[in-house]
C-alpha positions in Angstrom: -26.0 74.0 -78.4 -22.9 75.0 -76.6 -23.0 75.6 -73.0 -20.6 77.9 -71.3 -19.5 76.7 -67.9 -18.0 79.1 -65.6 -14.9 78.3 -63.6 -16.8 78.5 -60.3 -19.3 76.0 -61.6 -16.5 73.8 -62.9 -14.7 73.8 -59.6 -17.9 73.0 -57.8 -18.5 70.1 -60.1 -14.9 69.0 -59.7 -15.3 69.2 -55.8 -18.5 67.1 -56.1 -16.7 64.5 -58.2 -13.8 64.4 -55.7 -16.2 64.1 -52.8 -18.1 61.4 -54.7 -14.8 59.6 -55.4 -13.7 59.9 -51.8 -17.1 58.5 -50.6 -16.8 55.8 -53.3 -13.3 54.9 -51.9 -14.7 54.7 -48.4 -17.6 52.6 -49.5 -15.3 50.3 -51.4 -13.0 50.0 -48.4 -16.0 49.3 -46.1 -17.3 46.7 -48.7 -13.9 45.1 -48.9 -13.7 44.9 -45.1 -17.2 43.4 -45.0 -16.3 41.0 -47.8 -13.1 40.0 -46.0 -15.1 39.5 -42.7 -17.7 37.5 -44.5 -15.1 35.3 -46.3 -13.4 34.7 -43.0 -16.7 33.7 -41.4 -17.5 31.4 -44.4 -14.0 29.8 -44.1 -14.5 29.4 -40.3 -17.9 27.9 -40.9 -16.6 25.6 -43.6 -13.8 24.5 -41.2 -16.2 23.8 -38.4 -18.4 21.9 -40.8 -15.4 19.8 -42.0 -14.3 19.2 -38.4 -17.9 18.2 -37.5 -18.0 15.8 -40.4 -14.7 14.3 -39.5 -15.8 13.9 -35.9 -19.1 12.4 -37.0 -17.3 10.0 -39.3 -14.8 9.1 -36.6 -17.5 8.6 -34.1 -19.5 6.5 -36.6 -16.3 4.4 -37.3 -15.7 4.0 -33.6 -19.3 3.0 -33.0 -19.1 0.5 -35.8 -15.9 -1.0 -34.3 -17.5 -1.1 -30.8 -20.6 -2.7 -32.2 -18.4 -5.3 -34.0 -16.4 -6.0 -30.8 -19.6 -6.3 -28.7 -21.0 -8.8 -31.2 -17.7 -10.8 -31.0 -17.8 -10.7 -27.2 -21.4 -11.8 -27.1 -20.6 -14.8 -29.4 -17.5 -15.7 -27.4 -19.6 -15.4 -24.2 -22.3 -17.7 -25.6 -19.6 -20.2 -26.6 -17.9 -20.1 -23.2 -21.3 -20.6 -21.4 -22.0 -23.6 -23.6 -18.5 -25.1 -22.9 -19.1 -24.5 -19.1 -22.4 -26.2 -19.2 -20.9 -29.2 -21.0 -18.1 -29.3 -18.5 -20.6 -29.2 -15.6 -22.2 -32.4 -17.0 -18.9 -34.3 -17.3 -17.5 -36.0 -14.2 -13.9 -35.1 -13.4 -11.4 -37.1 -11.5 -9.2 -35.1 -9.0 -6.5 -36.2 -6.7 -6.6 -35.1 -3.1 -3.6 -35.1 -0.8 -4.2 -35.5 2.9 -1.7 -34.6 5.5 -2.3 -36.1 8.9 -5.9 -37.0 7.9 -6.7 -33.4 6.7 -7.1 -32.1 3.2 -3.8 -30.5 2.1 -4.4 -29.9 -1.6 -6.5 -30.9 -4.7 -4.9 -31.6 -8.1 -5.9 -32.5 -11.6 -3.3 -35.3 -12.0 -1.8 -37.9 -9.8 1.7 -36.7 -10.7 0.8 -33.2 -9.6 -0.5 -34.5 -6.3 2.6 -36.6 -5.7 4.9 -33.6 -6.6 3.0 -31.3 -4.2 3.3 -33.8 -1.3 7.0 -34.6 -2.0 7.9 -30.9 -2.4 6.0 -29.6 0.6 8.2 -26.9 2.3 7.2 -27.8 5.8 7.1 -31.6 5.9 7.7 -33.2 2.5 6.4 -36.7 1.9 9.1 -39.3 1.3 9.4 -40.4 -2.3 7.4 -43.5 -1.6 5.8 -46.0 -4.0 2.7 -43.8 -4.7 1.6 -46.1 -7.5 -0.2 -48.6 -5.4 -3.6 -47.6 -4.0 -3.8 -49.3 -0.6 -6.4 -48.7 2.0 -5.4 -46.8 5.1 -4.7 -49.3 7.9 -7.5 -49.5 10.4 -5.1 -50.0 13.2 -1.6 -48.9 13.8 0.3 -45.9 12.7 -1.4 -43.9 9.9 0.9 -42.4 7.3 1.3 -38.7 7.4 0.6 -38.3 3.7 -2.3 -40.0 1.9 -3.6 -39.5 -1.6 -7.2 -40.1 -2.6 -8.8 -40.2 -6.0 -12.3 -38.6 -6.2 -14.8 -37.9 -8.9 -16.3 -34.4 -8.9 -19.4 -33.2 -10.7 -20.8 -29.7 -11.1 -19.4 -26.2 -11.3 -15.9 -27.2 -10.0 -15.3 -28.9 -13.4 -15.4 -25.5 -15.2 -12.8 -23.9 -12.9 -10.4 -26.8 -12.5 -7.0 -26.2 -14.1 -5.7 -29.1 -16.2 -2.5 -30.9 -15.0 -1.4 -28.3 -12.4 -1.4 -28.1 -8.6 -4.4 -26.0 -7.6 -3.4 -25.4 -4.1 -0.2 -24.6 -2.4 -0.2 -25.0 1.4 0.0 -21.6 3.0 2.6 -20.7 5.6 1.9 -22.5 8.9 -0.5 -25.1 7.6 1.5 -28.0 8.9 2.5 -26.4 12.2 1.3 -27.7 15.5 -0.6 -30.9 16.3 -3.8 -30.0 14.3 -2.4 -31.1 11.0 -3.2 -29.7 7.6 -5.8 -27.3 6.4 -6.0 -23.6 6.7 -7.9 -23.6 9.9 -6.1 -26.5 11.5 
């Protein structure tokens, strides 16, 4: 069967097709915009996820490093405590210089004590025969500088520096009649 379509009807159908195509173009544009927004949101979410994974990985790595360092420090601390306890049990010989009968300085070696007395900026000891240990005379003039050997036990052993002068006389220690020592 053949159907005869009038021009008016043909134009109405053509307008409907054009309107449908225009609506289709609008819907496609809207869908494209929605798809572009959705893709941008997915990319942003993926980037945030990647950044979070990197941060988590980095924090985990840092935590692993910190844990390793803490373990090393604990081991070193344990070792140092053991060494300190061993030193506390060991007697240590120190050399004490006296100036006018008062403590001037304490040293790890005899040579360091002699050098400190002989290089004192206020009243240096004469380069005397320090080698002989002689008792201080009971009567008569006492020497200004005297060196004594002493054995020390306890915590001082752990903080005593080897072969170095431990104490430099502060300014004014030897001034006046009071002699050595910080408080005269």
